[in-house]
Backbone as ProteinMPNN parsed JSONL, in Angstrom:
{"seq_chain_A": "MTITITAFERSPDGGKGLARDTRVRWALEEVGQPYEVRLVSFGAMKEPAHLALHPFGQIPTFEEGDLGLFETGAIVFHIAQRHAGLLPDDANARARAITWMFAALSTVEPPILELATARILEGDKSWTAQRMPLVEDRVRDRLGQLSRRLGDADWLDGAFSAGDLMMVSVLLRLKASGLLDEYPSLSAYVARGEARPAYKRAFDAQLAVNKPPAG", "coords_chain_A": {"N_chain_A": [[132.719, 79.958, 59.585], [134.032, 83.052, 60.968], [134.548, 86.085, 59.254], [137.183, 88.436, 59.693], [138.177, 91.787, 59.596], [140.583, 94.407, 59.713], [140.628, 97.737, 60.589], [141.19, 101.479, 60.441], [141.143, 103.013, 63.768], [140.703, 105.539, 63.62], [140.409, 107.164, 60.823], [142.443, 108.61, 58.572], [141.098, 110.192, 56.343], [138.623, 110.705, 57.489], [136.779, 108.931, 57.161], [135.743, 108.919, 54.413], [135.771, 107.15, 52.433], [138.488, 106.539, 51.46], [140.169, 105.024, 52.743], [141.951, 101.902, 52.882], [140.717, 99.715, 53.815], [137.937, 100.183, 53.072], [137.866, 98.788, 50.481], [138.135, 96.369, 50.739], [135.648, 95.668, 52.394], [133.697, 96.532, 50.593], [133.915, 94.634, 48.664], [133.306, 92.506, 50.282], [130.483, 93.058, 50.905], [129.528, 93.005, 48.043], [129.627, 90.195, 47.691], [127.998, 89.014, 49.487], [129.011, 88.369, 52.146], [129.049, 88.056, 55.523], [130.975, 90.121, 58.212], [133.402, 90.975, 60.473], [134.733, 93.876, 61.838], [137.831, 94.782, 63.344], [138.805, 97.662, 64.82], [141.808, 99.431, 64.663], [144.486, 101.478, 66.386], [147.021, 104.07, 65.394], [149.13, 103.494, 66.66], [148.949, 100.932, 67.492], [149.046, 99.486, 65.245], [151.913, 99.328, 64.758], [152.505, 97.465, 66.446], [153.521, 93.984, 68.057], [151.432, 91.96, 67.536], [149.829, 93.081, 65.361], [151.587, 93.3, 63.47], [152.139, 90.795, 63.107], [150.284, 90.081, 61.581], [150.173, 91.718, 59.51], [153.225, 92.556, 57.951], [154.131, 95.126, 57.391], [152.705, 96.926, 58.608], [150.373, 98.005, 58.264], [146.956, 98.7, 57.233], [144.141, 97.275, 55.679], [143.783, 94.002, 57.087], [142.952, 90.386, 56.821], [141.418, 87.99, 58.114], [140.195, 84.526, 58.394], [139.405, 81.628, 59.982], [142.055, 79.848, 60.025], [143.666, 81.38, 58.06], [145.396, 84.277, 57.25], [145.51, 87.29, 55.717], [147.08, 89.951, 53.828], [147.309, 93.136, 52.052], [145.382, 94.728, 49.782], [144.69, 94.028, 47.131], [145.318, 91.218, 47.215], [143.583, 90.357, 49.232], [140.887, 90.991, 48.167], [140.908, 89.747, 45.678], [140.803, 86.981, 46.557], [138.85, 86.789, 48.273], [137.098, 87.28, 45.639], [137.483, 84.962, 44.272], [136.509, 82.967, 45.878], [134.232, 83.634, 46.599], [131.008, 83.841, 44.598], [130.081, 86.146, 42.324], [132.02, 88.313, 42.044], [134.003, 87.719, 40.052], [133.733, 86.311, 36.728], [131.975, 83.53, 35.16], [132.954, 82.294, 32.842], [136.012, 81.346, 31.612], [138.104, 82.815, 29.994], [136.946, 85.504, 30.383], [137.323, 85.67, 33.093], [139.815, 85.794, 33.557], [140.341, 88.244, 32.282], [139.3, 89.922, 33.753], [140.802, 89.619, 36.383], [142.914, 90.564, 34.96], [142.587, 93.214, 34.913], [142.352, 93.972, 37.743], [144.997, 93.755, 38.54], [145.953, 95.677, 36.668], [144.798, 98.229, 37.905], [145.939, 98.286, 40.151], [148.832, 98.289, 39.988], [149.234, 99.794, 37.394], [147.766, 101.948, 37.073], [147.202, 103.36, 39.921], [149.654, 103.832, 41.149], [150.998, 106.556, 39.857], [148.923, 108.072, 40.768], [148.743, 107.833, 43.407], [151.474, 109.032, 43.659], [150.977, 111.858, 43.134], [149.197, 112.552, 45.257], [151.267, 112.332, 47.384], [152.821, 114.217, 46.396], [151.251, 116.479, 46.907], [150.046, 116.555, 49.567], [152.437, 115.733, 51.135], [154.329, 117.073, 49.951], [153.972, 119.617, 49.464], [155.003, 121.732, 50.635], [157.491, 122.216, 49.764], [160.154, 123.842, 47.957], [160.545, 123.145, 45.469], [158.137, 122.121, 44.685], [156.317, 123.577, 42.716], [157.441, 123.51, 40.376], [157.503, 120.952, 39.831], [155.051, 119.742, 39.865], [153.164, 120.015, 37.748], [154.196, 117.919, 35.989], [153.932, 115.581, 37.566], [151.029, 115.944, 37.581], [150.596, 115.275, 34.93], [151.574, 112.816, 34.442], [149.321, 111.233, 35.711], [147.613, 112.173, 34.023], [147.868, 110.927, 31.534], [147.428, 108.234, 32.115], [144.939, 108.036, 32.674], [143.72, 109.351, 30.345], [144.38, 106.98, 28.51], [142.876, 105.005, 29.927], [140.252, 105.878, 29.607], [139.777, 105.82, 27.051], [139.883, 103.422, 26.544], [137.522, 102.337, 28.029], [135.592, 103.779, 26.773], [132.183, 104.446, 26.01], [131.208, 102.36, 27.426], [129.646, 100.704, 30.405], [131.059, 99.12, 32.062], [134.475, 97.82, 32.594], [134.79, 95.194, 30.992], [132.598, 94.016, 30.275], [130.11, 92.635, 32.385], [129.997, 94.194, 35.678], [132.85, 93.702, 37.75], [135.342, 92.278, 39.724], [137.564, 93.872, 38.864], [136.591, 96.281, 38.048], [135.744, 97.094, 40.644], [138.316, 97.437, 42.037], [139.274, 99.094, 40.239], [137.822, 101.459, 40.263], [137.873, 102.267, 43.029], [140.608, 103.045, 43.114], [140.4, 105.346, 41.505], [138.819, 106.935, 43.021], [140.21, 108.163, 44.794], [141.139, 110.509, 43.392], [139.189, 112.292, 43.028], [138.939, 114.941, 44.736], [140.78, 116.07, 43.501], [140.055, 117.317, 40.998], [140.848, 116.374, 38.632], [139.846, 114.065, 37.659], [137.521, 115.017, 36.821], [138.335, 115.885, 34.148], [137.71, 114.148, 32.457], [135.29, 113.002, 31.373], [133.713, 110.415, 30.878], [135.132, 108.696, 32.918], [134.641, 109.789, 34.875], [131.76, 109.453, 35.245], [131.92, 106.631, 35.268], [133.198, 106.03, 37.714], [130.801, 107.128, 39.109], [129.091, 105.533, 38.815], [130.074, 102.924, 40.076], [130.196, 104.041, 42.654], [127.09, 104.123, 43.061], [126.344, 101.604, 43.663], [124.685, 99.472, 45.654], [126.256, 97.881, 47.199], [128.572, 99.247, 47.529], [127.712, 101.61, 48.859], [126.773, 100.538, 51.021], [129.411, 99.601, 52.478], [130.513, 101.937, 52.197], [129.057, 103.531, 54.05], [129.343, 102.115, 56.455], [132.075, 102.237, 57.066], [131.996, 105.319, 57.181], [130.491, 105.718, 59.425], [132.319, 104.7, 61.751], [133.739, 106.728, 61.781], [132.761, 108.992, 62.778], [132.07, 111.942, 64.526], [131.195, 112.022, 68.002], [128.098, 112.451, 68.829], [126.651, 115.434, 70.326]], "CA_chain_A": [[134.013, 80.673, 60.148], [133.889, 84.476, 60.902], [135.713, 86.833, 58.605], [137.329, 89.931, 60.449], [139.094, 92.652, 58.963], [141.034, 95.312, 60.63], [140.507, 99.206, 59.892], [141.551, 102.455, 61.354], [140.235, 103.305, 64.71], [140.318, 106.992, 63.411], [140.852, 107.063, 59.577], [143.063, 110.013, 58.12], [140.392, 110.835, 55.616], [137.563, 111.093, 57.983], [135.717, 108.178, 56.741], [135.691, 109.249, 53.338], [136.156, 106.023, 51.703], [139.576, 106.409, 50.736], [141.081, 104.232, 53.394], [141.913, 100.719, 51.868], [139.678, 98.725, 54.204], [136.756, 100.122, 52.234], [137.782, 97.877, 48.893], [137.783, 94.748, 51.257], [134.176, 95.902, 52.589], [132.962, 96.494, 49.256], [134.04, 92.98, 48.124], [132.361, 91.396, 51.084], [129.148, 93.364, 50.543], [129.005, 92.593, 46.931], [129.265, 88.633, 47.809], [126.978, 88.901, 50.559], [129.505, 87.835, 53.154], [129.094, 89.181, 57.034], [132.4, 90.329, 58.714], [133.424, 91.832, 62.008], [135.978, 94.777, 61.999], [138.784, 95.027, 64.508], [139.463, 98.713, 64.753], [143.381, 99.585, 65.135], [145.206, 102.675, 66.339], [148.259, 103.925, 64.728], [150.225, 103.009, 67.862], [148.766, 99.397, 67.553], [149.427, 98.97, 63.781], [153.391, 99.022, 64.906], [153.068, 96.519, 67.802], [153.981, 92.713, 67.337], [150.456, 91.307, 67.372], [149.341, 93.434, 64.436], [152.723, 92.835, 62.636], [152.357, 89.483, 62.832], [149.396, 89.69, 60.453], [150.79, 92.81, 58.45], [154.372, 93.009, 58.403], [154.465, 96.291, 57.097], [152.176, 97.594, 59.86], [149.254, 98.752, 57.819], [145.687, 98.01, 57.004], [143.613, 96.099, 56.159], [144.103, 92.64, 57.339], [141.842, 89.698, 56.378], [141.292, 86.788, 59.021], [138.973, 83.718, 58.442], [140.1, 80.35, 60.539], [143.66, 79.898, 60.147], [143.827, 82.033, 57.236], [145.567, 85.577, 57.388], [146.121, 87.953, 54.559], [147.038, 91.443, 54.072], [147.331, 93.683, 50.838], [143.787, 94.553, 49.132], [144.441, 93.203, 45.892], [145.239, 89.658, 47.346], [142.538, 89.953, 49.94], [139.789, 91.347, 47.272], [141.523, 88.334, 44.761], [140.791, 85.648, 47.634], [137.15, 86.935, 48.314], [136.272, 86.861, 44.644], [137.818, 83.346, 44.02], [135.98, 81.905, 46.923], [132.517, 83.815, 46.724], [130.362, 84.018, 43.545], [129.567, 87.836, 42.431], [132.914, 89.415, 41.467], [134.435, 87.133, 38.766], [133.004, 85.766, 35.468], [132.23, 82.26, 34.994], [133.831, 82.116, 31.737], [137.776, 81.203, 32.03], [138.827, 84.09, 29.628], [136.631, 86.651, 31.01], [137.709, 85.836, 34.554], [141.13, 86.028, 33.513], [140.565, 89.587, 31.916], [139.061, 90.762, 35.268], [141.68, 89.81, 37.155], [143.945, 91.58, 34.59], [141.988, 94.694, 35.386], [142.656, 93.992, 39.131], [146.445, 94.238, 38.47], [145.89, 97.412, 36.105], [144.321, 98.981, 38.71], [146.796, 98.366, 41.283], [149.931, 98.276, 39.212], [149.801, 100.398, 36.563], [146.929, 103.313, 37.408], [147.326, 103.755, 41.25], [151.2, 104.503, 41.512], [150.929, 108.053, 39.387], [147.822, 108.835, 41.654], [149.837, 107.97, 44.9], [152.429, 110.129, 43.605], [150.194, 112.885, 43.016], [148.756, 112.745, 46.456], [152.21, 112.638, 47.947], [153.42, 115.704, 46.113], [150.542, 117.665, 47.414], [150.018, 116.445, 50.745], [153.855, 115.864, 51.972], [155.635, 117.996, 49.628], [153.32, 121.018, 48.862], [155.64, 123.276, 51.075], [158.713, 122.253, 49.12], [160.502, 124.995, 47.16], [160.448, 122.611, 44.076], [156.943, 121.488, 44.154], [155.625, 124.257, 41.634], [157.929, 122.929, 38.913], [157.235, 119.449, 39.671], [153.297, 119.18, 40.243], [152.777, 119.623, 36.609], [154.917, 116.747, 35.639], [153.088, 114.512, 38.104], [149.488, 115.724, 36.916], [150.429, 115.126, 33.478], [151.787, 111.362, 34.521], [148.042, 110.926, 35.896], [146.486, 112.576, 33.082], [148.274, 109.964, 30.701], [146.779, 107.138, 32.346], [143.591, 108.595, 32.58], [143.437, 109.463, 28.887], [144.468, 105.712, 28.199], [141.66, 104.289, 30.511], [139.189, 106.626, 29.365], [139.602, 105.578, 25.659], [139.424, 102.0, 26.515], [136.179, 102.281, 28.49], [134.676, 104.12, 25.84], [130.916, 104.449, 26.414], [130.955, 101.214, 28.166], [129.093, 100.914, 31.755], [132.127, 98.475, 32.949], [135.637, 97.592, 31.802], [134.895, 94.349, 30.57], [131.146, 93.52, 30.312], [129.445, 93.163, 33.683], [130.878, 94.344, 36.811], [133.735, 92.47, 38.269], [136.238, 92.791, 41.156], [138.28, 94.492, 38.378], [135.76, 97.382, 38.323], [135.944, 97.149, 42.008], [139.632, 97.922, 41.965], [139.634, 100.383, 39.519], [136.614, 102.512, 41.096], [138.592, 102.191, 44.328], [141.687, 103.879, 43.013], [140.128, 106.459, 40.884], [138.236, 107.462, 43.638], [141.382, 109.143, 45.293], [141.132, 111.684, 42.34], [137.82, 112.985, 43.118], [139.226, 116.223, 45.123], [142.084, 116.835, 42.839], [139.591, 117.784, 39.856], [141.487, 115.984, 37.483], [138.788, 113.118, 37.317], [136.744, 115.894, 36.015], [138.497, 116.273, 32.874], [137.381, 112.848, 31.781], [133.526, 112.576, 31.626], [133.311, 109.02, 31.011], [135.359, 108.234, 33.732], [133.635, 110.64, 36.348], [130.394, 108.536, 35.394], [132.075, 105.163, 35.464], [133.11, 106.294, 39.169], [129.649, 107.57, 40.012], [128.037, 103.843, 38.66], [130.556, 102.349, 40.977], [129.402, 104.455, 43.948], [125.634, 104.201, 43.292], [126.025, 100.446, 43.792], [124.312, 99.041, 46.906], [127.165, 97.064, 48.206], [129.487, 100.233, 47.903], [127.173, 102.33, 49.629], [126.928, 99.927, 52.481], [130.568, 99.458, 52.711], [130.938, 103.507, 52.72], [128.28, 103.938, 55.382], [130.011, 101.574, 57.548], [133.535, 102.997, 57.509], [131.743, 106.571, 58.172], [129.895, 105.387, 61.299], [133.258, 104.669, 62.74], [134.754, 108.091, 61.952], [131.68, 110.353, 62.96], [132.321, 112.332, 65.993], [130.292, 111.762, 68.856], [126.941, 113.313, 69.218], [126.433, 116.416, 71.468]], "C_chain_A": [[133.893, 82.436, 60.191], [134.932, 85.068, 60.332], [135.972, 88.235, 59.529], [138.434, 90.314, 59.668], [139.582, 93.804, 60.029], [140.916, 96.657, 59.76], [141.095, 100.149, 61.037], [140.596, 102.701, 62.332], [139.829, 105.097, 64.278], [140.874, 107.019, 61.924], [141.423, 108.608, 59.274], [142.151, 110.839, 57.246], [138.975, 111.114, 56.106], [136.595, 110.219, 57.822], [135.153, 108.373, 55.478], [135.594, 108.311, 52.16], [137.418, 105.729, 51.136], [140.55, 105.476, 51.401], [140.934, 102.86, 52.705], [140.87, 99.63, 52.435], [138.247, 98.948, 53.534], [136.754, 99.288, 51.034], [137.485, 96.419, 49.611], [136.025, 95.075, 51.711], [133.346, 95.839, 51.674], [132.87, 95.157, 48.893], [133.129, 92.244, 48.839], [130.896, 91.798, 50.991], [128.736, 92.987, 49.192], [128.688, 91.007, 46.651], [128.593, 88.377, 48.913], [127.631, 88.221, 51.624], [129.579, 88.696, 54.6], [130.536, 89.205, 57.44], [132.171, 91.037, 59.659], [134.603, 92.742, 61.492], [136.603, 94.998, 63.503], [139.29, 96.538, 64.393], [140.953, 98.984, 65.472], [144.035, 101.042, 65.397], [146.641, 102.517, 65.695], [149.307, 103.381, 65.619], [150.276, 101.546, 67.688], [149.158, 98.787, 66.257], [151.201, 98.749, 63.893], [153.609, 98.007, 65.943], [152.803, 95.239, 67.208], [152.76, 92.142, 67.04], [149.891, 91.91, 66.015], [150.641, 92.982, 63.089], [152.73, 91.302, 62.375], [151.022, 89.115, 61.694], [149.678, 90.796, 59.295], [152.237, 93.058, 58.858], [155.092, 94.294, 58.137], [153.773, 97.328, 58.09], [151.298, 98.5, 59.543], [147.79, 98.037, 57.799], [145.28, 98.256, 55.532], [144.312, 94.86, 56.087], [142.594, 91.829, 57.262], [142.123, 88.411, 57.355], [140.078, 85.733, 58.678], [139.822, 82.521, 58.687], [141.457, 80.81, 60.71], [144.347, 80.914, 59.34], [144.269, 83.669, 57.764], [146.016, 86.293, 56.237], [146.176, 89.313, 54.796], [147.27, 92.041, 52.257], [145.848, 93.695, 50.217], [143.626, 93.884, 48.422], [144.544, 91.693, 46.211], [144.173, 89.534, 48.352], [140.989, 90.088, 49.094], [139.866, 89.987, 46.295], [140.712, 87.326, 45.343], [139.258, 85.835, 47.619], [136.377, 86.484, 47.006], [136.453, 85.537, 44.006], [136.898, 82.53, 45.016], [134.445, 82.083, 46.951], [132.144, 83.918, 45.007], [129.806, 85.46, 43.658], [130.804, 88.673, 41.804], [133.794, 89.057, 40.283], [133.626, 86.361, 37.804], [133.089, 84.222, 35.767], [133.07, 81.74, 34.175], [135.214, 82.298, 32.147], [138.221, 82.504, 31.27], [138.334, 85.303, 30.099], [136.785, 86.911, 32.401], [139.246, 86.163, 34.481], [141.569, 87.661, 32.97], [140.059, 90.43, 33.176], [140.067, 90.867, 35.959], [142.809, 90.551, 36.756], [143.803, 93.091, 34.92], [142.376, 94.917, 36.783], [144.391, 94.322, 39.28], [146.468, 95.352, 37.933], [145.751, 98.295, 37.078], [145.412, 99.522, 39.744], [148.175, 98.865, 40.783], [150.346, 99.483, 38.441], [148.766, 102.11, 36.903], [147.086, 103.966, 38.761], [148.617, 104.317, 41.532], [151.084, 106.269, 41.116], [150.057, 108.743, 40.436], [148.115, 108.87, 42.878], [150.632, 108.876, 44.701], [152.119, 111.605, 43.604], [149.971, 113.514, 44.634], [150.022, 112.925, 47.482], [152.781, 114.004, 47.888], [152.505, 116.649, 46.675], [150.451, 117.653, 48.779], [151.567, 116.723, 51.809], [154.702, 116.771, 51.447], [155.41, 119.195, 49.202], [153.873, 122.175, 49.409], [157.136, 123.187, 50.503], [159.215, 123.336, 48.085], [160.513, 124.577, 45.42], [159.169, 122.021, 43.625], [156.129, 122.264, 43.062], [156.104, 123.673, 40.245], [157.744, 121.409, 38.761], [155.763, 118.887, 39.352], [153.087, 119.158, 38.707], [153.107, 118.495, 35.992], [154.056, 115.477, 36.133], [151.909, 114.392, 37.497], [149.731, 115.243, 35.629], [150.895, 113.29, 33.569], [150.289, 110.861, 34.867], [147.315, 111.103, 34.727], [146.763, 111.486, 31.897], [147.606, 108.817, 30.892], [145.467, 107.484, 32.302], [142.981, 108.614, 31.29], [143.449, 107.845, 28.451], [143.28, 105.05, 28.739], [140.516, 105.1, 29.871], [138.682, 106.336, 27.789], [139.483, 104.141, 25.664], [138.121, 101.732, 26.975], [135.417, 102.679, 27.514], [133.327, 104.624, 26.367], [130.477, 103.034, 27.037], [130.226, 101.248, 29.877], [130.611, 100.319, 32.681], [133.246, 98.058, 31.959], [135.614, 96.446, 30.729], [133.593, 93.661, 30.734], [130.652, 93.96, 31.36], [130.493, 93.697, 34.698], [131.334, 93.332, 37.464], [134.801, 93.107, 39.384], [137.518, 93.721, 40.253], [138.028, 96.036, 38.527], [135.922, 98.064, 39.818], [137.123, 97.8, 42.27], [139.779, 99.064, 41.529], [139.09, 101.931, 40.12], [137.485, 103.126, 42.225], [139.919, 103.333, 44.204], [141.47, 105.066, 42.392], [139.423, 107.336, 42.064], [139.127, 108.47, 44.482], [141.513, 110.558, 44.312], [140.152, 112.631, 42.299], [138.351, 114.417, 43.627], [140.077, 116.799, 44.371], [141.208, 117.636, 41.544], [139.906, 117.387, 38.474], [140.625, 114.995, 36.625], [137.921, 114.12, 36.182], [136.677, 116.179, 34.5], [138.257, 115.383, 31.928], [136.131, 112.354, 32.27], [133.392, 111.139, 31.619], [133.905, 108.109, 32.411], [135.196, 108.851, 35.307], [132.364, 109.783, 36.323], [130.714, 107.148, 35.786], [132.209, 105.095, 36.979], [131.814, 106.341, 40.008], [128.849, 106.045, 39.84], [128.512, 103.146, 40.216], [129.831, 102.626, 42.553], [128.211, 104.511, 44.222], [125.433, 102.446, 43.666], [125.754, 99.956, 45.272], [125.439, 98.618, 47.746], [128.236, 98.388, 48.321], [128.807, 101.259, 48.992], [127.011, 101.739, 51.324], [128.255, 99.916, 53.117], [131.123, 101.133, 53.121], [130.187, 104.005, 54.042], [128.959, 103.4, 56.547], [131.312, 101.893, 58.091], [133.093, 104.461, 57.827], [131.373, 106.569, 59.125], [131.162, 105.291, 62.05], [133.966, 105.941, 62.905], [133.802, 109.346, 62.296], [131.944, 110.554, 64.488], [131.107, 112.248, 66.56], [129.158, 112.638, 69.061], [126.96, 114.357, 70.425], [127.602, 117.181, 71.669]], "O_chain_A": [[133.599, 82.949, 59.111], [136.09, 84.807, 60.657], [135.062, 88.94, 59.966], [139.336, 89.623, 59.193], [138.958, 94.02, 61.068], [141.065, 96.701, 58.539], [141.398, 99.805, 62.18], [139.396, 102.671, 62.062], [138.811, 105.688, 64.637], [142.093, 106.845, 61.926], [140.871, 109.616, 59.714], [142.276, 112.063, 57.28], [138.166, 111.662, 55.358], [135.486, 110.526, 58.259], [133.989, 107.991, 55.362], [135.354, 108.721, 51.025], [137.534, 104.769, 50.375], [141.588, 105.129, 50.837], [139.938, 102.631, 52.019], [140.288, 98.825, 51.709], [137.461, 98.004, 53.452], [135.66, 99.048, 50.523], [136.764, 95.54, 49.138], [135.22, 94.435, 51.035], [132.304, 95.192, 51.778], [131.785, 94.581, 48.82], [132.301, 91.487, 48.333], [130.068, 90.887, 50.998], [127.566, 92.621, 49.085], [127.9, 90.554, 45.822], [128.697, 87.213, 49.301], [126.918, 87.386, 52.181], [130.095, 89.809, 54.703], [131.282, 88.324, 57.013], [131.134, 91.664, 59.878], [135.405, 92.241, 60.704], [135.993, 95.304, 64.528], [140.351, 96.623, 63.774], [141.164, 98.762, 66.664], [144.049, 101.772, 64.406], [147.28, 101.485, 65.486], [150.311, 102.837, 65.159], [151.336, 100.919, 67.709], [149.576, 97.63, 66.219], [151.725, 97.991, 63.077], [154.744, 97.696, 66.303], [152.123, 95.105, 66.19], [152.891, 91.599, 65.944], [149.346, 91.001, 65.389], [150.405, 92.437, 62.011], [153.339, 90.77, 61.448], [150.89, 88.034, 61.119], [149.301, 90.541, 58.151], [152.512, 93.651, 59.901], [156.241, 94.574, 58.479], [154.268, 98.433, 58.314], [151.19, 99.576, 60.132], [147.583, 96.938, 58.313], [145.72, 98.966, 54.628], [145.214, 94.603, 55.29], [141.486, 92.307, 57.507], [143.224, 87.875, 57.221], [138.945, 86.211, 58.712], [140.768, 82.247, 57.948], [141.898, 81.791, 61.309], [145.434, 81.358, 59.707], [143.554, 84.239, 58.589], [147.037, 85.839, 55.719], [145.551, 89.883, 55.69], [147.37, 91.208, 51.355], [145.206, 92.645, 50.194], [142.731, 93.043, 48.499], [143.89, 90.917, 45.514], [143.731, 88.385, 48.37], [140.057, 89.341, 49.392], [138.881, 89.253, 46.209], [139.889, 86.776, 44.611], [138.523, 85.073, 46.992], [135.427, 85.7, 46.987], [135.594, 85.073, 43.257], [136.651, 81.355, 44.743], [133.601, 81.22, 47.19], [133.08, 84.073, 44.223], [129.251, 85.938, 44.647], [130.557, 89.653, 41.101], [134.285, 89.94, 39.579], [132.723, 85.7, 38.315], [133.988, 83.701, 36.428], [133.873, 80.869, 34.509], [135.586, 83.21, 32.886], [138.755, 83.342, 31.996], [139.139, 86.218, 30.269], [136.517, 87.985, 32.939], [139.792, 86.791, 35.389], [142.664, 88.2, 33.132], [140.506, 91.545, 33.442], [140.454, 91.988, 36.29], [143.591, 91.097, 37.535], [144.689, 93.92, 35.128], [142.747, 96.055, 37.072], [144.851, 95.098, 40.118], [147.0, 96.246, 38.592], [146.585, 99.196, 37.159], [145.689, 100.676, 40.07], [148.586, 99.924, 41.256], [151.391, 100.109, 38.619], [149.304, 103.217, 36.9], [147.105, 105.197, 38.748], [148.639, 105.349, 42.203], [151.088, 107.12, 42.005], [150.379, 109.824, 40.929], [147.812, 109.859, 43.546], [150.646, 109.741, 45.577], [152.911, 112.45, 44.02], [150.41, 114.57, 45.09], [149.815, 113.676, 48.436], [153.12, 114.741, 48.813], [152.998, 117.74, 46.959], [150.754, 118.704, 49.345], [151.762, 117.488, 52.754], [155.633, 117.278, 52.072], [156.268, 119.888, 48.656], [153.584, 123.319, 49.057], [157.928, 124.082, 50.797], [158.338, 123.643, 47.278], [160.496, 125.338, 44.452], [159.008, 121.519, 42.512], [155.254, 121.619, 42.484], [155.395, 123.428, 39.269], [157.836, 120.793, 37.7], [155.455, 117.86, 38.747], [152.767, 118.028, 38.337], [152.191, 117.98, 35.351], [153.601, 114.595, 35.404], [151.509, 113.357, 36.964], [148.745, 114.65, 35.19], [150.466, 112.564, 32.673], [149.991, 109.896, 34.163], [146.449, 110.295, 34.392], [145.751, 111.169, 31.272], [147.136, 108.277, 29.89], [144.899, 106.774, 31.472], [141.92, 108.037, 31.052], [142.369, 107.457, 28.005], [142.602, 104.466, 27.894], [139.629, 104.273, 29.66], [137.544, 106.545, 27.368], [138.928, 103.637, 24.687], [137.495, 100.875, 26.35], [134.45, 101.957, 27.27], [133.462, 105.354, 27.349], [129.28, 102.747, 27.054], [130.612, 102.257, 30.467], [131.113, 100.885, 33.652], [133.053, 97.954, 30.747], [136.266, 96.583, 29.694], [133.601, 92.636, 31.416], [130.563, 95.159, 31.624], [131.705, 93.609, 34.498], [130.714, 92.317, 37.784], [134.908, 94.287, 39.717], [138.396, 94.244, 40.939], [138.837, 96.863, 38.946], [136.163, 99.246, 40.063], [136.973, 98.895, 42.812], [140.288, 99.998, 42.148], [139.648, 103.009, 40.325], [137.745, 104.328, 42.291], [140.148, 104.238, 45.006], [142.283, 105.957, 42.636], [139.538, 108.555, 41.934], [138.655, 109.564, 44.793], [142.051, 111.573, 44.756], [140.226, 113.664, 41.633], [138.158, 115.255, 42.746], [140.232, 118.016, 44.465], [141.776, 118.636, 41.103], [139.435, 117.854, 37.438], [140.575, 114.962, 35.395], [137.774, 113.909, 34.978], [135.728, 116.511, 33.79], [138.481, 115.601, 30.737], [135.896, 111.588, 33.204], [132.824, 110.694, 32.617], [133.337, 107.119, 32.871], [135.53, 108.459, 36.426], [131.922, 109.407, 37.409], [129.962, 106.506, 36.518], [131.517, 104.286, 37.597], [131.64, 105.862, 41.129], [128.115, 105.575, 40.709], [127.779, 102.9, 41.174], [129.222, 101.866, 43.306], [127.874, 104.856, 45.354], [124.29, 102.082, 43.944], [126.682, 100.077, 46.072], [125.537, 98.989, 48.915], [128.756, 98.465, 49.434], [129.487, 101.642, 49.945], [127.105, 102.327, 52.401], [128.292, 100.215, 54.311], [131.883, 101.454, 54.035], [130.682, 104.742, 54.895], [129.158, 104.095, 57.543], [131.625, 101.847, 59.281], [133.738, 104.982, 58.737], [131.795, 107.386, 59.943], [131.116, 105.866, 63.137], [134.644, 106.242, 63.888], [134.124, 110.514, 62.081], [132.015, 109.712, 65.383], [130.06, 112.352, 65.922], [129.443, 113.727, 69.559], [127.34, 113.935, 71.518], [127.635, 118.038, 72.551]]}, "name": "protein", "num_of_chains": 1, "seq": "MTITITAFERSPDGGKGLARDTRVRWALEEVGQPYEVRLVSFGAMKEPAHLALHPFGQIPTFEEGDLGLFETGAIVFHIAQRHAGLLPDDANARARAITWMFAALSTVEPPILELATARILEGDKSWTAQRMPLVEDRVRDRLGQLSRRLGDADWLDGAFSAGDLMMVSVLLRLKASGLLDEYPSLSAYVARGEARPAYKRAFDAQLAVNKPPAG"}
């Protein structure tokens, strides 16, 4: 059965890998599964056909046979469970990898998204100057905790796993902010993720969609 995912017809980030379909592309590349991509416009995302797949009108979605999924955490978890390469064989190590997936999405990503909202959508508000240091410090709290846990290890718990895939994907959102540079171990951790051939293939595939036409 062919796997089909959805992605932005034109990504807001211009194809820099921050759109969430990158996480799904990366997971599929890591496990060696071919997939097709159906591009959707912002208008199409609010139409009944897409809402039947994603009730909140977002991307990505995942279809394989009669299975339809939304939410990147659920999609990557499904891929990791179904195909070897993203979860350890040992039951305890597998549980820890899944824990890191949840930690990336539930504990680390929320303050990072709050920072993005404060900078992009609220940057012109009169109270932004007072609020921004508080938002940045909440991000720093999480980064400090994560950095101490990672230490000098390459990955969060032994070999690379779906937990690292999700964590690196979340931390990538901070590259432009400069905050990640304050934590050299995390910067190196993200760079290791970006250097993986599967990530490069996923990134290049998304970037190709968003390149302006030649000429």
